[in-house]
N, C-alpha and C positions, 0 to 999 in steps of 0.2 A: 504493499497501500505506500509506503514511504518513498518507492523506489516510483511509481505511478506519479504520486504527488508533486515529486521532483522533475518530473518528465512533461507532465502539464504545465508547470511551473515556469520551464525554459520556454516551453512553446508560446505559452503567452507572452512572455517577454521578449523574443523572439517577434513574432507577430506585431507587436507594440512599436517594435523599433522598426518594423518594416515598413508600418503605416505611418510613423513619425518621419521617416527617411521620404514616404513618399508625399506628402505634406507640405512638407518643407521644400520641396523642389522648387525654382523658381519658375515662372510665369514667364513664356515667351514674349518678351514687348519686342513688337515692330516700329521700325520707325517709319515714317511716309515724310516725304520731300515736296512741297508745293511750292513751282516755279512760276510767278506770274509776271506779265509785262507791267499791269495794273488792273484793277477791277474796279467795275461802277457800285453804287451803291444797294442796286436793288436787284438785276438780274443774278448777279456773280454772287449776291449773299443768299438766294434764294437756291443756286445751285448747291451751294455750298451746306446751307442747313440741311437739304436733301441727302448730298452724300455722306454727310453725319448719320442724319438718320438710318441710311441706308447699311452704313458701316455696323451703325449698334444692331439693327437687326439682323445682321451677320455675326454677330459676336463679338464685336469689337469697340471698344469702349477708351476714349481717350482719358489717358494717364493712368489707365490700367494695364491694358495688353496693346495698346498702340500709344506711339508720340508724332505729333503732327508738326514738323518744322517749316514754317512760313518765310518765304523771301519773295518781295514784291520790287519789282525797279521802279516804280512811280513813273511810268512810261521812257523810262531811259534805257533802249537797247543794250547800250555799253555795258551795263553794269550787268547784265544776264551770265555772261560768262562767267565772272568770279563767283555769281553768286550758286550757279550749278556745279563750282568746284568744291566752294562752302558746305554743300550738302552730300558731297558724295567723301568728303573728309570726316563727314562725323561715324560712321556711314549711315546713307538709308538705304531701306529695303527696295523703296520703288519713288518714282517721281512721276508728280502731277504736274505737266507743263500744260497754262493756259492761254495760250499765243503760239502762231506758227514762231515767233522769234524766240519763243522759251522751249520749245522743240528741237530748234535748231541747236541752241548752246546746249542741252543736256545732250543731243546726240552727239556734240563733237568733244564732250568731256567723258561722255562711257560708252563703251559697245556693249556692256555687261549689264548693270543694273537695268531692270525693266523701265521703260518710259509709256507713263499713259496720257495720249493728249486729248486735249480737248479746244480745236481748232474750227476757224472760219473760213477756212480754202482747203480744196481739194487737195488731200494728203499724196493720191498719186501722180497729180500734175504736178507738184510741186517737188515731186523727188522723197516726201519723208518716209514712204514706205514703198514696198514693190508693188502690192495690190491689195484691194479691198479684201480677201479672201483670205489671203496670206502674206500678212504683211512685211516678214521678212525681220533680220534684226533685232532689235530689241524694243521697237515703237511699236504700237498699240493704241485703240482709243477710240473716240468718236469724234466724228465730224459731222455739223448741221447740213453742211451744202449736197440739197439735192436736187436732179435734173427740173425738176417741176416748178422749183420754190420761187426762182427768178420771175416768172410766166405767170405764177400766182399771185405774187405781189403786187405785179401789174395791173392783172385782171382786177384785184380787189380794189386799187386805188382808182381804177376806171369807174369802176362799178358804185364806188362812193361819188366819186363827182363825174358824172358821166360826160361833159363838154371838154373834158380836157383832150388837147391835140399833141402837147408840147412837151416833154417832161426832161426837165435836167436831173442827170446823173452825178452824183459825187461821189467820187471814190480813189483809193489808192492804189495806183497802178503797181506799186513795190508789195504791198501786203495783200491786196486783194486777187487773186489770181485772175489773170487775163483769162481764163474760160468761163469765169463766172460771168464777166464784163460779155463774152460773147453770146451767153444764155440770155443774158437781158436785152440785149440787141434781136437778135433772133424772136424773141418772146413779145419786142416792140414791134417789130414788121408783122408778126401775125396780128396782132391788135388793132392794126394801122395808126400806131404811135410814133413819133417822131421824137428821136433820143438827142439832147444836147449830151456831150461829155465835158463833163470839169473833173480835174485832176487836183487832188489835194496828196501830197505828200508830206509835208510839216505844218505845223502851226500857223508858220507865216505866210502859206500859201492862201489862207481863206479869206484873206480882205481881198486879194485881186479877182480870185473865184468870185466872190460874191458882187462883186461890181460889175464881172464880164455877164454873169448869170442876169443881172439886172439888165444889162442893157439886151440881152438876147431874149427878154421877156417870156420866160416859159409859165405853162399852168399847173406843173405841180413839181414836188421834188421826189427824187427817190435817194436812198442813201446805201449804199453797198457798204458791209460792215468791215471795219478795219479799226486798228489800234488808234490810227488819226482820226478817225472820225468819231471815235467813242472818246477820246480824251477831249475834245473838242466839240463834244454834241451842243454844249451850250449855246456857243457861238451858232452853231447851224441851226437850234432851235431860234432863235433871237431872230438870225436873218430869215427865215421862214415866215415867221409872224409879222416882221416889218415890212416883207414883199407881199404878205397876205399870200402865200403859197403854201396849198396842202401838202404835206410829206407822208410820205412810207418809208416806215423804219424797220429795223430788223432786229432791234432790242427793245426790251419792255420797259426799259428805263427809259429813254429817249419819250416814249408817249407817258412815262408818268409826268416827264419835268414839261411836258409842253407840245410833244409832235402829235399830229393828228392821230394815227392810226399805224401800227406793227403787225407784223405776222412773222414769227419764228419757231424754231421748235422748241416744246417745251422742258422749260428750265426743270422742271421736277423729276420729270424722265431722263434729262444730262443727268443728275445727279445722281440719282438712283443704279444709274447702268456705270457709271465712273465708281462708283463702291463696289459693283458686281465684277469689274475687271481689276481692282486691286485683291477682293477676295479672292479670286481665283489665282492671280500671279502670286499670292501670299501663299495658298495651297501646293505651289508648283509649277503651276501652266507656266507655257514660255510666250512671251508677246508675238514671237514669229508664227504660234500658231490658234492666235485668236484672231478675230476676222475683225476689219472696222467695222462700228455698226453706224448708222443713220436713224434718224428719228422719225419715229411713226406716228407722234403725237405731235400737233401744231397749235399754236393759240394765235388768234385775233383778238386784240385790244384796241379800243376806239377811245379818243379823250373828246370827250364831249363839250366839255368846255372851249375847247379850241374849235372844235365844228364852230360851234356859236358864234365865237371872236371873228372867224373868217366868213361868216353868213354862210355856212354849208348845212342843209338838212339831210343828214344820214338816212337814205334808205331805210327801209323798214327790212329788208333781206338782208342787209349789212348788220345791222344792228341784231336780230334773231339769229346771226351767227358768231356773233361776236364771243369771248370767253369772258370779257372783261370790258366793263365800259365806265369809264372814269367821268365823273360829273361833277 
């Protein structure tokens, strides 16, 4: 009996020690780097909030098993390479690159650390990845460019303001890919609209562009998104108000700030999908094997206050299709 008691005690102590050792094993903490050229206050915040919610639902809690390192360049492209290097020195397990310039900086800094991109350009046309189905290399992610998007924006703009004939297109030929502009031009031709192209590369270009656009007397304004137009959206919205031009934008924040209307991929969907990418990569998936995803949900946002200021009565068909109406 004594021998059995000793054996039982030994087994109990051994089991307790084993359980204690298991309980004391450190939780794996993943480090996620976010590299951004700059972020607006609404669209970017909504995307990031959904990203964190998505991570939480997948079992990742900031401060517990993930740490998020932020690097924002505040619009200065030259800061991105150094910021990418800082993230890699930590090191991070994955980088989320929130602009084409951020992807390029991260891609030049590493060929091994996975990069999840969120860009407003065609990543294949611009050489960021090899193909949508099999990106290759260490880059995958989300691209909101779809072939029908440019035409849909023009179609909605003309439906909202049926009398327009001449549309001024504000775009950055450096950071808005040329194929996207070609899509807009083809859509305008199909709709019987005349395009007026105005290129903006830096903040200093806007005064001359606004003067030229005023002289050409367009009926409406179409913005092709780029860092240049995002950072200078206050200038653009102010010009549209002064020139009494109905404008179509690609960012919800521009409509909130006073633009007439916007049509874009759902920021909620984008945030959740980014979280799913990160989860799969942290579990061992290779970016080269993860297809580039495009939006399946789109949002139409209308600013009725701006419409009233411009003397525009929004057709019931447009209002019925709007996902959000700002009054």
